N, CA, C and O atoms as a MOPAC input file, in Angstrom:
PM7 MOZYME 1SCF
protein

 N    -35.66200 1   -37.06200 1    75.15000 1
 C    -34.98700 1   -36.63400 1    76.37100 1
 C    -35.99900 1   -36.40000 1    77.48300 1
 O    -35.75500 1   -36.82600 1    78.61200 1
 N    -37.10700 1   -35.75100 1    77.22100 1
 C    -38.13400 1   -35.53300 1    78.22600 1
 C    -37.90000 1   -34.27000 1    79.03300 1
 O    -36.82200 1   -33.67700 1    79.00100 1
 N    -38.93600 1   -33.87400 1    79.75400 1
 C    -38.90500 1   -32.68200 1    80.59000 1
 C    -39.10700 1   -33.08400 1    82.03900 1
 O    -40.10300 1   -33.73400 1    82.35500 1
 N    -38.18100 1   -32.71300 1    82.94600 1
 C    -38.38500 1   -33.04800 1    84.35300 1
 C    -39.55400 1   -32.24200 1    84.91300 1
 O    -39.73100 1   -31.07400 1    84.56700 1
 N    -40.34600 1   -32.86600 1    85.77500 1
 C    -41.51000 1   -32.19700 1    86.36000 1
 C    -41.67900 1   -32.63900 1    87.80300 1
 O    -41.39200 1   -33.78500 1    88.14800 1
 N    -42.14300 1   -31.73200 1    88.63600 1
 C    -42.51600 1   -32.05400 1    90.01200 1
 C    -44.03300 1   -31.96900 1    90.06000 1
 O    -44.61400 1   -30.94500 1    89.70100 1
 N    -44.67400 1   -33.04300 1    90.50300 1
 C    -46.13200 1   -33.09900 1    90.50900 1
 C    -46.64100 1   -33.37300 1    91.91800 1
 O    -45.92500 1   -33.92500 1    92.75300 1
 N    -47.87500 1   -32.98200 1    92.16900 1
 C    -48.54500 1   -33.29200 1    93.42500 1
 C    -49.61600 1   -34.32000 1    93.11900 1
 O    -50.42100 1   -34.14300 1    92.20400 1
 N    -49.61900 1   -35.40100 1    93.89400 1
 C    -50.51700 1   -36.52400 1    93.65200 1
 C    -51.43900 1   -36.69800 1    94.85300 1
 O    -50.99500 1   -36.64900 1    96.00100 1
 N    -52.72000 1   -36.90100 1    94.58000 1
 C    -53.69700 1   -37.26400 1    95.60300 1
 C    -54.25100 1   -38.61900 1    95.20000 1
 O    -55.20000 1   -38.68900 1    94.42000 1
 N    -53.66500 1   -39.71800 1    95.72800 1
 C    -54.05900 1   -41.05600 1    95.28500 1
 C    -55.53400 1   -41.37400 1    95.54700 1
 O    -56.18900 1   -42.01800 1    94.72800 1
 N    -56.04600 1   -40.92400 1    96.68100 1
 C    -57.45200 1   -41.13800 1    97.03200 1
 C    -57.93900 1   -39.89900 1    97.76000 1
 O    -57.13600 1   -39.14300 1    98.30600 1
 N    -59.22800 1   -39.68600 1    97.77200 1
 C    -59.75900 1   -38.49700 1    98.44400 1
 C    -59.56500 1   -38.55600 1    99.94800 1
 O    -59.66500 1   -37.52600 1   100.61600 1
 N    -59.29100 1   -39.72300 1   100.49800 1
 C    -59.09800 1   -39.86400 1   101.94600 1
 C    -57.62200 1   -39.91000 1   102.33500 1
 O    -57.30700 1   -40.08800 1   103.51100 1
 N    -56.71300 1   -39.75500 1   101.37700 1
 C    -55.28100 1   -39.83500 1   101.68500 1
 C    -54.64700 1   -38.44600 1   101.65000 1
 O    -55.30700 1   -37.45700 1   101.33200 1
 N    -53.37000 1   -38.38900 1   101.97700 1
 C    -52.62700 1   -37.13100 1   101.98600 1
 C    -52.00200 1   -36.87300 1   100.61400 1
 O    -51.74300 1   -37.79700 1    99.84400 1
 N    -51.76900 1   -35.59300 1   100.33300 1
 C    -51.06300 1   -35.21600 1    99.11000 1
 C    -49.61000 1   -35.66000 1    99.21700 1
 O    -49.04400 1   -35.69700 1   100.30900 1
 N    -49.01000 1   -35.99500 1    98.07700 1
 C    -47.58200 1   -36.29900 1    98.06900 1
 C    -46.95900 1   -35.66900 1    96.83100 1
 O    -47.62000 1   -35.50000 1    95.80600 1
 N    -45.68900 1   -35.32700 1    96.93600 1
 C    -44.95600 1   -34.70500 1    95.83600 1
 C    -44.07300 1   -35.76000 1    95.19300 1
 O    -43.38100 1   -36.50900 1    95.88200 1
 N    -44.10100 1   -35.81400 1    93.85700 1
 C    -43.29500 1   -36.77500 1    93.11100 1
 C    -42.55500 1   -36.05400 1    91.99400 1
 O    -43.05700 1   -35.08200 1    91.42900 1
 N    -41.37100 1   -36.53300 1    91.68300 1
 C    -40.60600 1   -36.05000 1    90.53300 1
 C    -40.70600 1   -37.08900 1    89.43300 1
 O    -40.58200 1   -38.28700 1    89.68700 1
 N    -40.93100 1   -36.63000 1    88.21000 1
 C    -40.98600 1   -37.55000 1    87.07800 1
 C    -40.51200 1   -36.84000 1    85.82700 1
 O    -40.28700 1   -35.62900 1    85.83800 1
 N    -40.36100 1   -37.58500 1    84.76100 1
 C    -39.95300 1   -37.01600 1    83.47900 1
 C    -41.10000 1   -37.15300 1    82.49100 1
 O    -41.56200 1   -38.25700 1    82.20200 1
 N    -41.55400 1   -36.01500 1    81.97800 1
 C    -42.61700 1   -36.01000 1    80.97900 1
 C    -42.01400 1   -36.32100 1    79.61400 1
 O    -40.90900 1   -35.86600 1    79.31700 1
 N    -42.70800 1   -37.07700 1    78.78700 1
 C    -42.17300 1   -37.35900 1    77.45200 1
 C    -42.14000 1   -36.08600 1    76.60000 1
 O    -42.90600 1   -35.15000 1    76.83000 1
 N    -41.25200 1   -36.06900 1    75.62700 1
 C    -41.19800 1   -34.93300 1    74.70400 1
 C    -42.52200 1   -34.82500 1    73.94900 1
 O    -43.12600 1   -35.84300 1    73.61400 1
 N    -42.98200 1   -33.58500 1    73.67600 1
 C    -44.23400 1   -33.43100 1    72.93800 1
 C    -44.09600 1   -33.90800 1    71.49900 1
 O    -43.01300 1   -33.87800 1    70.91400 1
 N    -45.20700 1   -34.34200 1    70.95100 1
 C    -45.24800 1   -34.75100 1    69.55000 1
 C    -45.23300 1   -33.53400 1    68.63900 1
 O    -45.19300 1   -32.40700 1    69.13200 1
 N    -45.26500 1   -33.72600 1    67.33800 1
 C    -45.17300 1   -32.61000 1    66.38900 1
 C    -46.35700 1   -31.64100 1    66.45500 1
 O    -46.22600 1   -30.49100 1    66.03700 1
 N    -47.49800 1   -32.07600 1    66.96600 1
 C    -48.66500 1   -31.18800 1    67.05700 1
 C    -49.01600 1   -30.87100 1    68.51000 1
 O    -50.13200 1   -30.43300 1    68.78800 1
 N    -48.07600 1   -31.08400 1    69.44700 1
 C    -48.31300 1   -30.84600 1    70.87100 1
 C    -47.37900 1   -29.75900 1    71.38400 1
 O    -46.37000 1   -29.44100 1    70.75400 1
 N    -47.73000 1   -29.19100 1    72.54200 1
 C    -46.89300 1   -28.18400 1    73.20000 1
 C    -46.76400 1   -28.54200 1    74.67500 1
 O    -47.55900 1   -29.31800 1    75.20700 1
 N    -45.75700 1   -27.97200 1    75.33000 1
 C    -45.59500 1   -28.08500 1    76.77400 1
 C    -45.94600 1   -26.73000 1    77.36100 1
 O    -45.42500 1   -25.70800 1    76.91500 1
 N    -46.82800 1   -26.70700 1    78.36100 1
 C    -47.24200 1   -25.46900 1    79.01800 1
 C    -46.67400 1   -25.47500 1    80.43100 1
 O    -46.92200 1   -26.40900 1    81.19400 1
 N    -45.91400 1   -24.44100 1    80.78500 1
 C    -45.33900 1   -24.34600 1    82.12100 1
 C    -46.33200 1   -23.63900 1    83.03400 1
 O    -46.78500 1   -22.53400 1    82.73500 1
 N    -46.66500 1   -24.27900 1    84.14200 1
 C    -47.60900 1   -23.72000 1    85.10600 1
 C    -46.81900 1   -23.18600 1    86.29100 1
 O    -45.98400 1   -23.89500 1    86.85200 1
 N    -47.07700 1   -21.94300 1    86.67300 1
 C    -46.32800 1   -21.31100 1    87.75100 1
 C    -46.99000 1   -21.47000 1    89.10900 1
 O    -46.28900 1   -21.49400 1    90.12100 1
 N    -48.31200 1   -21.58000 1    89.17400 1
 C    -48.99800 1   -21.66800 1    90.45800 1
 C    -50.35200 1   -22.32900 1    90.27700 1
 O    -50.91700 1   -22.33900 1    89.18300 1
 N    -50.85700 1   -22.87500 1    91.35900 1
 C    -52.21200 1   -23.43100 1    91.36800 1
 C    -52.72700 1   -23.39300 1    92.80000 1
 O    -51.97000 1   -23.12200 1    93.73200 1
 N    -53.99200 1   -23.66000 1    92.97000 1
 C    -54.59000 1   -23.66800 1    94.29500 1
 C    -55.51000 1   -24.85300 1    94.47100 1
 O    -55.98800 1   -25.44500 1    93.50300 1
 N    -55.75000 1   -25.19000 1    95.73500 1
 C    -56.64400 1   -26.29800 1    96.05800 1
 C    -57.66500 1   -25.79600 1    97.06800 1
 O    -57.29600 1   -25.21900 1    98.09000 1
 N    -58.93000 1   -26.00900 1    96.79100 1
 C    -60.00700 1   -25.63900 1    97.70900 1
 C    -60.47200 1   -26.89500 1    98.43300 1
 O    -60.85200 1   -27.87500 1    97.79300 1
 N    -60.44600 1   -26.87300 1    99.75500 1
 C    -60.82900 1   -28.04700 1   100.53800 1
 C    -62.29100 1   -28.01200 1   100.99100 1
 O    -62.68300 1   -28.78000 1   101.86900 1
 N    -63.08700 1   -27.14100 1   100.40900 1
 C    -64.48900 1   -27.08200 1   100.84000 1
 C    -65.34700 1   -28.09400 1   100.12500 1
 O    -66.55000 1   -28.17100 1   100.37500 1

């Protein structure tokens, strides 16, 4: 069935960020899914 996810993509270091929706595959028997609540980007 998969898990819906919203991701931020930076195709190249000279391009703009873009948001994409995709479906992650179900984890295997020895894998887990970790939900991330926040992240940050440093532009320095």
